[in-house]
C-alpha positions in Angstrom: 106.8 145.1 88.5 108.0 148.5 89.9 110.2 149.2 92.9 107.4 150.0 95.2 106.0 146.3 94.6 109.5 144.9 95.0 110.0 146.9 98.1 106.7 145.3 99.5 107.2 141.7 98.6 110.9 141.9 100.0 109.6 142.6 103.6 111.4 140.7 106.4 111.3 141.4 110.1 114.8 142.4 111.2 115.8 141.4 114.9 119.6 142.3 114.7 120.5 145.9 114.2 123.7 147.9 114.0 124.7 150.2 116.8 123.6 153.1 114.9 120.7 155.4 116.1 117.9 156.6 113.6 118.1 160.4 113.6 115.1 162.5 115.1 114.7 164.0 111.5 114.1 160.3 110.1 111.7 159.4 112.9 109.6 162.6 112.1 109.4 161.9 108.5 108.5 158.3 109.1 105.7 159.3 111.6 104.4 161.7 109.0 104.2 159.0 106.4 102.1 157.2 108.9 99.9 160.2 109.4 99.4 160.1 105.5 97.8 156.8 105.8 93.7 156.5 105.6 92.0 157.2 108.7 88.2 156.6 109.2 86.2 159.6 109.5 89.4 161.6 109.9 89.6 160.4 113.5 93.3 160.1 113.4 93.2 158.2 116.5 97.0 157.6 116.8 99.6 158.5 119.0 103.1 157.4 118.7 105.7 157.4 121.7 109.3 157.2 120.7 110.9 155.6 123.9 114.5 157.1 124.2 115.3 156.3 127.9 117.5 153.3 128.0 116.1 152.0 131.2 112.7 152.5 129.9 113.6 150.4 126.7 115.1 147.7 128.8 111.9 147.5 130.7 109.9 147.3 127.6 112.2 144.5 126.2 111.4 142.5 129.6 107.7 143.3 129.6 107.4 142.3 125.7 108.7 138.7 126.8 112.3 139.3 126.8 113.1 140.4 123.2 116.3 142.2 123.5 115.9 144.1 120.3 113.6 146.3 121.7 116.5 147.7 123.7 119.2 147.4 121.0 117.2 148.7 117.6 118.2 152.2 116.7 114.8 153.5 117.4 111.8 152.1 119.4 108.3 153.4 118.9 104.9 152.5 120.8 101.7 152.8 119.0 98.8 153.7 120.8 95.2 153.9 119.8 94.1 157.2 120.9 90.6 158.3 121.6 91.5 160.7 124.0 92.3 163.5 121.5 89.0 162.9 119.8 87.1 163.2 123.1 88.6 166.4 124.0 87.9 168.0 120.7 84.0 166.7 121.1 84.0 168.1 124.4 85.6 171.3 123.5 82.6 171.7 121.1 80.0 171.3 124.0 79.4 167.5 122.9 79.3 164.7 125.3 82.0 162.0 124.3 80.3 158.5 124.1 82.8 156.5 125.8 83.2 152.5 125.6 81.9 152.1 121.9 83.1 149.1 120.1 83.2 150.9 116.8 85.1 153.9 118.1 87.6 151.2 119.6 87.8 149.4 115.9 88.4 152.8 114.4 91.2 153.9 116.5 92.9 150.2 116.3 92.6 150.2 112.6 94.0 153.6 112.3 96.9 152.4 114.2 97.7 149.3 111.8 97.5 151.7 108.8 99.5 154.4 110.1 102.3 152.0 111.3 102.5 150.2 108.0 102.7 153.4 106.2 105.8 153.9 108.5 107.1 150.6 107.9 107.3 150.9 104.0 108.7 154.3 104.4 111.4 153.1 106.7 112.3 150.0 104.5 112.6 152.3 101.4 115.3 154.1 103.5 117.1 150.9 104.0 116.1 150.6 107.6 114.7 147.2 109.1 111.6 146.8 111.2 110.2 144.4 113.6 106.6 144.7 115.1 106.5 144.1 118.9 103.0 142.5 119.7 104.4 141.2 123.0 103.9 144.5 124.5 100.1 143.3 124.9 101.7 140.4 127.5 101.7 142.9 130.0 99.7 146.3 128.9 98.9 147.7 132.3 102.7 147.9 133.1 103.3 149.5 129.7 100.5 152.0 130.1 102.0 152.9 133.5 105.6 153.3 132.0 104.3 155.5 129.2 101.8 157.5 131.6 98.9 156.8 129.1 95.6 158.3 130.4 92.1 156.8 129.8 91.1 156.2 126.3 94.7 155.5 125.3 96.0 151.8 124.6 99.4 150.5 123.5 98.7 148.4 120.5 102.3 147.2 119.4 105.8 148.4 119.3 108.0 148.8 116.4 111.9 148.5 116.4 113.5 150.5 113.8 117.2 150.4 112.7 119.9 149.7 110.4 119.9 146.0 109.7 122.9 143.9 111.0 121.4 140.5 109.4 119.8 139.7 106.1 117.4 136.8 106.8 115.3 135.4 103.9 111.7 136.3 103.2 109.2 134.1 105.1 106.8 132.8 102.6 103.2 133.7 102.7 100.0 131.7 102.1 99.3 131.2 98.5 97.4 134.2 97.3 94.8 131.6 96.0 94.0 130.8 99.5 93.6 134.5 100.3 92.0 136.2 97.2 88.6 134.8 96.6 85.7 136.0 94.1 82.1 136.7 94.8 81.7 134.6 98.1 83.7 132.8 100.5 85.0 129.5 99.0 86.6 126.8 101.1 86.8 124.1 98.5 90.4 124.5 97.7 91.6 125.6 101.4 92.5 122.2 102.4 95.0 121.6 99.6 96.4 125.2 99.7 97.1 124.9 103.2 98.8 121.5 102.8 100.9 123.1 100.2 101.8 126.1 102.5 102.7 123.9 105.5 105.2 121.7 103.6 106.6 125.1 102.1 107.0 126.7 105.5 108.6 123.4 106.9 111.2 123.7 104.4 111.9 127.3 105.1 112.3 126.8 108.9 114.5 123.9 108.2 116.9 126.0 105.9 116.6 129.3 108.0 117.4 127.2 111.3 120.0 124.7 110.2 117.4 122.1 110.8 116.6 123.3 114.5 113.2 124.0 113.8 110.4 121.5 112.4 106.9 123.2 112.2 104.1 124.1 109.9 101.7 126.9 109.8 99.1 124.6 110.9 101.0 123.3 113.8 101.7 127.1 114.7 97.9 127.9 114.4 97.2 125.0 116.7 99.6 126.3 119.2 98.1 129.9 118.8 94.2 129.8 118.3 93.9 126.4 120.1 94.0 127.9 123.3 93.2 131.4 125.2 95.6 134.1 124.2 95.9 137.1 126.6 92.6 136.9 128.1 93.7 140.0 130.3 93.3 142.2 127.3 89.5 142.5 127.6 89.6 143.8 131.1 92.5 145.7 130.5 90.5 147.8 127.6 87.6 147.9 129.8 89.9 149.8 132.5 91.2 152.2 130.0 87.6 153.1 128.8 87.5 150.9 125.5 85.0 148.4 124.0 82.4 148.1 126.7 79.5 148.7 124.5 
């Protein structure tokens, strides 16, 4: 094992930060690390908006479901899937942009995830803590309005960055045997591995919360995928020009 692997395996979400800003120089370097990530067909369908105004960050915290660390972190970035830049490039060469293609939507969305994760690893290597904020998709139209996002751009998630003021335990993940398969999809051991993980995660929650949370992964999945989740995203994306065909 080397230091890079140790860093990756030690990832935790940080939700309490020191009252200390992250410098613009560091932010620029971290975003450049994100740009170095793989990008499908060199589309580079990512725009990162650093939100610096206090009132906008407070509004973002509320729109994300009342997550105060959006406002208190040393820096807050919004990662946007951006097909507008490729669209403009296409049209500058006399082409006609094919709007609404599902494949283009997937390319830009995956590019965002890859770039953000590169940024996260770079940030953690500098001693910073991070927390992804998918809650921005609770109110994507309002976030879009706040950030003045044009057509062919949508906010995928936010990212809190800052100097940690807490040191939570690493949350256990599913056994690698549940995720790594050879040659074909094999469900023969999934039930047993899931039960093992349910017990492990339940114990983790009891230890971390002092017994205030008693839950398993399967119970969390029942609450998450056992109901509709953000059904407003489909019409919102269509309004922004994405994923209509």
